[in-house]
N, C-alpha and C positions, 0 to 999 in steps of 0.2 A: 433463102426463103424468109419472108417477113414473119417475125414472131407472132404467135397467136395468143391473144388474151381475151377473156370473156368481155363482151360488150353489153350494152344496156339490155338488148333483147335476150341474150344468153342468160344474164343474171335474173331477169324477170321470170323467164321460163323456169329457171332453177329454183326460184323462190316458191313457185307453185308446187313443185315437187316436194320441197321441204315442208311446206304447209300440209300437204296430203299425208306426210309421214308423222305429223304431229311432233311430239318431243318437247322437252322442257327447255327453259332458258339456260344459258351458259353462265360463265363467271360474271358477265356484265349485267345479269338479271333481266335482259331484254327478252321478252316472250315473243312467240311467233305473231301474236295479235298486235303487240306493240310495234314490232318491226313493220307489219303490214300497214299500220295506221300512218306511218311516215314512209311508205314504200318508195315513192318517187325520189325523195331525198336520200334515203338509205342506199338505194341502188346507185344513184348518182355518185354518192360518196365512195362506194366500193369501186365503181368504174374509174373514178378519178385517181384513187390510190393505186390501183392496178396499172393504169397507164403510165403513172409517174414512178413506179417501182417503190412506192412508200408503204404499200400494204404489208402488214404482218399479222399473223393470227394471234388471237388472244389465248391465254392458257386454257387447257381443257379442264372441265369440271369433273372430278372423279366422284362417282356415286356408286352405291351398292344397291343392286336390284335383286329381289327375290326371284329365283328361277322358276317358281311356281310348282315345285315338286312336292310341296307339303312337308319337307324335312328341314326347312330353314336354310337350305343351301343358297348361296348368293353368287352373283356375278358382278365383277367390277366393270363399269362402263365409264369411258372418258368422253364427255360430251362437249363438242365445240359450241361456241356461241352461234346464234342463229346466223349472224353475218358471215361467219366462216363456213357454216354448213351450206350457205348459198353459193359461195365461191367454189367450194369443193364439189358441189353437185354440178355446177356449170362445167368444171374441168372433167368430171366423171363422164358427163354426156358427150364430151369431145373424145376422150381416150377409150371409152368402153368399146366402140365398134372396132378399134384398132387391136385391142388386146383380146377381145372375144374371138377373133379369127385365129389366135394362137392356141386357144384352149382345146383340150381333148374331150372325146366323148365320155370318158370315164369320170369326169368331174361334174358333180351334180349340185353343189351348193352355190348360192348367191348368183345364179344365172337365170336370165329370163327364159321362161318356157321349160325350166328344169325343176325337179322337185324330189322329195323323199320318195314319193310314190314311184317315180320312174326308176330310181336307184333300186328299190325293192323289186320291181318287175325284172330288172336286169339280173339281179341275183337269182331270181326264179328261173330265168332263161338259162343261166349257167348250170343250175341244178339239173334241168331237163336235158342238158348236153352231157351229163355224166360227171360233173364236178361235185365231189362229195366232201372234200377237205377244205377247211376254211382257216385262214390267218385273220384274226380279228385284232386290230391294233389302233391306237391313237397316239398322237404326238404330244410329248410332254410340254406343257405350257407354251404351245406354239405361238400364240399371239403376243406373248411376252418375250419371245426368244429370237424373233426374226432379225437377222443381221442387216443393218441399214445400208452399209456399203454394197453388199451383195444384192439387196433389193433394188437400189438405185441403178446398179449396173444392169440388172435384168430389165428394168423399165427403159433404160436408155437404148437398149437394143431395138426397141419398137417405137418409142416416142423420141423424136429427134429435136423437138422444140425446147430450147434451153429455158425459156420462160416457164413452160409447163413443168419441166423437171425441177426447177427451183421452187415452185409453189409446192409440189408434192413433197419435196425434201423438208420444207418448213413444217408441213403437217405431220410428217413421220417423226421428225426430231422435235416434237412439241414439248412445251412446258405443261405440267399438270399440277393443279391445285387440289390437294386431298383434304383440305380443311386445317391442316397443321403446318404444311410446308409446301413450297413450290419447287418441283424437281423437273429436270429435263430428261426426256427419254433417250437413253443411250442405245437401246435396242428395242425391238418389238413393234407391233402395229397396234395403235390405240383402238380398242373395240368401242364403237359408238360414232366413229367418223364415217361419213359417206363413202370415202375412197378406200377404206380399209378392206372391205370384202373382195374387191377386184384385185387389190394388191396381194391379198392372201392367196388367191388363186394363181396369180402370176408367179409368186414365189415358189409354189408347189408344182407348177406346170412341168418343171424339169423332172420331178419325181414321176409324174404321170407319163411323160414321154418315155422315160427310161424303162418303166415297168411294162408299158405296152410294147416297146421295142424288144424287150426280153421275152415276149410272148405270154406274159402272165395275164390271167383274168383278174383285172384290177378295177375296183370301184372306190371312189373317194368322195366324201361329203365333208367339206372344210378340212379339219385336221383329223378326221376319223375315217379309217379306210378298212376294207376287207380285200383279201386276195384269195381267189378260189383255185383249187388244184384237184387233180385226179388221183393223187397219191400223197401219202404223208411225207415222202422224200421231196416231192415237188413243193409241198407247202413249206417245208423247212428251208429249201433253197430260196424260195420266194421271200421268206422272212429275212434271211441273211442278206439278200440283195437289197431289200428295202432299207435295212439298217445302214448298209454302206452308203447308199444314196443319200439318206438323211444326214449321215455323219458329214458328208461333203457339204451339206447345207448348214452345218453347225446345229443340227437338230437331233433329238433322241426320242425314242419311244417311251411312253409313260406306262401303258399296259399292253401286253401282247399275249396271245393265246392261240394255240392250234387245236381246233375242234373239228367235229364232223357234223353233218346234218342229222345223223342218227342221234347224236348227243343233244343237239339243239344249241342255238346261240341267239343272242339278242343284238340287233344292230338298228340304230336310228329309231329306237322305241318299238321295233317290230320283232316278234319272235319267229324264228325259222326252226322247224322240227320236221325232219324227213321232207316230205313234199308239201307240208303245211306251211302257210304263211299266216300268222296270227296277229291281228291288230287289236289293241285294247278296245273295249267298248267305249263308245263316245261318252265322255264325262264332261261336266261343266268345267270350263277352263279356269284354273286357279288364277287369281289376280296377281300379276307380277308387279307388285308395288315397290316403291323405293324404300329400302330398309335403312339406309344411312345417307343423309344429305349434308354436305359440308357447310360450315358457317360461312357467312358472306365474305367475299374476297375484296380486298382493298384495291379496287381497280384504279382509283386516282393516284395512289402512291406508286402503283406498278407502272402506269403510263408516264408518270413524272420521271421515274428511273430510266425508262426507255428513252425519253426525250433527252436526258442528260448523258445517255450512253453507258449507263451502269449495267 
């Protein structure tokens, strides 16, 4: 089968998606507006590099963003250059339909037509079916812990095109500029890259399948999940099974708790208490501004080293 690579039309359509998502410039300092000003030339250059296997992604720009909770808590994002976001988005549009067919009903994050609201309604459905015990857990540093070899093996089961696999591997094993040094990711999925959400769901799909196969009432939103049970013993069993499954993926739980609806618990920002589902009053959204932005990256020196094979 002839290898697939994004062509001019794919890349142009991908740019429109990148533009709609806004976002800042990467290490090269090129904004979305600047890229669009020379769109024909920029798209042509990407198509040329991809066709001749000379394309390589620029380092990711590590920035700290306020989570908007009002407590100073931040999240690290690793932002690709606009040019790389365009190529990633073109590949994502190709592989998304393939991978989406593999995902389970219990997975609600990063999927079109799925939302927190739907996950909440599903929990309410289980309550009405007599589930009163809840395992509330999230995975410790999930996005920083994903095993690259295992991830690529999982992707290779569904995507057979070596050119696509090679591109994804470059994006996963990316270099990151944090303002002080340039490091290469040895594990983890960079938050901020267009392909990262679907790769996260792919990596955890094995957990979803196993929990459903075991007959557990399981709901997952990214790396945060709940398991509902009709007895404390069933909840304990479900927790132990989930731990074993995660261990096989070289992952571990950060926080875990077994509670009841009578005690109440909070999941995805929603409070569940007995038959009540309580959503916080609408409040003005806090601005999630950039807390820390690295100093400029010496791109010319970097490209010179690349050219010399250093």
